[in-house]
N, C-alpha and C positions, 0 to 999 in steps of 0.2 A: 641153591641156583646149581646144576650139572648139566654132563652133559659126558652120555653115554655112546662110545660107538662101538659095537658089537660085528665080526668077521668071522664068519663060521666056510670051509670047505677048500677047496686047491685053486694056486693064482688060476688056472686054468678059467675054476669056474667055482664063484662060490656069492653065501647072501653076506646080503650089507644090513645091518641098520641102524641106525643111526637118535635118536631122544633127550630132545632139549628140553630143562623146566628152569625158569627163567619168572624175576619179573612180572606178571600181567602177560608171560606169553609161555605155551605148552607147544611140541612139536614130534613129532612123529614119525620117522619115515622109513621104508624100505625096499631092500630091489636085489638086483641080478647081477654081478657082475662080469671081469677076467681084467687079464692083460696080454693082450694082446698086442705085436706089431709098436712094441714102447708107447704103450697107448694100458691106461683103466681104463676102461667101456664098459658103465653100469645104465642098467635100467633101473629106473622108477617105477615102482611099479603100486606103491600106492605112499600120497602122505595128507595127513589130520592134520593145522594148524588152527589152537583153539585160543584166544589171546584178553581173557577173561569179561572180555566187553560186546559181551553180546555177538562177536565176529566166531562164527565156525566154517572154516573152509578145509573139500579134501580134493584130494586130487581127482581130475577131469577124465583123461585118459594116462597110458605110459609115457613117462616121460625119458629118453636117450642124454649122455655128458661124458664125455671125455674129458680127460686129460692128462696131456705127452709135456715131453722133453718139444714139441714142432708147434707146441697150443694148446688149447684147452677148449670144448662148447659146447653150449645146454639149450640140448635140442629144444620147441616150444613148451613148458611149463604151464598149463593151467590149472586150477584151484578154481571152485567152482561152490559158495555159502551157499544160503535159501534165496536171498536178493543179492548178493555179488559175482562177480564174475575177475578175479585175475590170473595176466596169462604173462608170461615173460622168458626174454630168449637172449642168446650173448656166444658169444664164438671172438676167440683170438687169435692171432698166429704173426707171419712172421711182414706182413701187409697193416697190422693193425686191430686194434678192436672193437666189436661192432654192438646194442644193443638197446633192444626195444621192449617198454614191458605196457600192457593197455590193461585199463580195471573200469568200469562198467556194474554199479549199483550198490557201490562202495557206502557206508553211514557213516554219516560227519560223525551223529553221535559215538562211535567204534575210532573212528580215526582222532577224535577229542578229547577222548574223555580223560579227566584232571585233567587237561590242561590252562583253564581259568575255574581257582572255586567257587561251588554252586552256579556253575552256569551249565547249559548243557546248549549243545548246535545240533537241527534238527536239519532233511537232507537230505542229496546225493550226489554223487562224486563221478562223471567218468573222466578217465584221462584215459590219451598218446600220445608214449616220448619215447622218440628216439633219438640213441646218441650213434655217432662214429670220432672213433682219435682212430685217424691211421698212424703208421707209426714216422713219419712225418712232415712239417702240416698242422696250419691248427684245428683245433677240433673244430664238430658241426654236429647241430642236432634243433632237436622240435619240443614241444610240449600243449598237446591240445586239447581244453579238457572245462567241461563243464559243469553247472551246478542247475540242481530243482530243488524246488520249495525249503533253498535253506532258510532258516528263521535262528534266533537266537533267545533262548529262555534264562533270566535268571532270578535263582533262589532268595525273595527279601525277608524278611523274619515276621510280613503282613501281606504275604503272599509270594507272587510270580508272575515279574515284568518281563513281555513279550517282545520281540522285536523280528517285522517279517522282509527278512532277507531277499524272496522272491526264487529268480533264478536266470546265472546268465554263462556267460564263457570268459574264455581267455583265452592264452595263447603266447608262447612265447621261442624264439627263434635266433639260435645263437648260430652264425654264420661266419666263412672269412674273414669279413669285415668288420665285426661287432656282436652285437642284439640288440635284436628287437622286440617287442609285445605288446601287449595289449591287453587290453581286461575289459566288460560290460556286465555288467550288474542291473536289473532289472527290477522294482518293487512294487510296479503298478501303479496303480497311484498314490502312492509314496514318493516315487520319481526312479527319477536313475543316474548311474553313474557309472563315470568311465574314465579310462584312461589307457594312455600311450610312455613305452621309452625304447628309448632312441641311445645307444654309446655308442661308438667308435672307435675302433680299433686303433693306438698311436701310429704313423706311419714312416716307419724306420727313413732315418735321415744318415746320408752319406757324404764324411766329412769328408774334403780331399786335401790336399795340399801343395 
């Protein structure tokens, strides 16, 4: 495992490169940066990610990053593969932090490889997630997702056992009052599964003497 950071140039104009080699993951990034008005501003011009599980993604368009004493921000950064697309962005400052992440066409096989011995998961995943962390007050956020063509294949000694899970959707909302969740999985003739979750934050109690 290794992490290598390369920088060449001056404070006002330099090139940067980051190379990551880890268990099951390789990443290479390149960009141009400068120190200006108390910030390190970086334009990421190339980013390639390979997770060794048939998922290879590359930067779709340059992304702008900035880090300084007043906060940091990551402009929209999108990676695209043969069938999958992953985008995200975030910013943090005096009022708090905001982040968002979206994914489309992510193969479950790549996300779950090695999770269960001799078992493969089929299908694709779509997700949209948002999070807000104010400087003061409770967190809030949401997750929306959908599964398409989901299934499980388990390798046995004398063959393969398959289970068709079908398609479905799920949602989670983190609210000031608590957490709400919903999941629906429909496998056609095999039936459907639906579940709901709701929790509430305890109401502060004021003690008087």
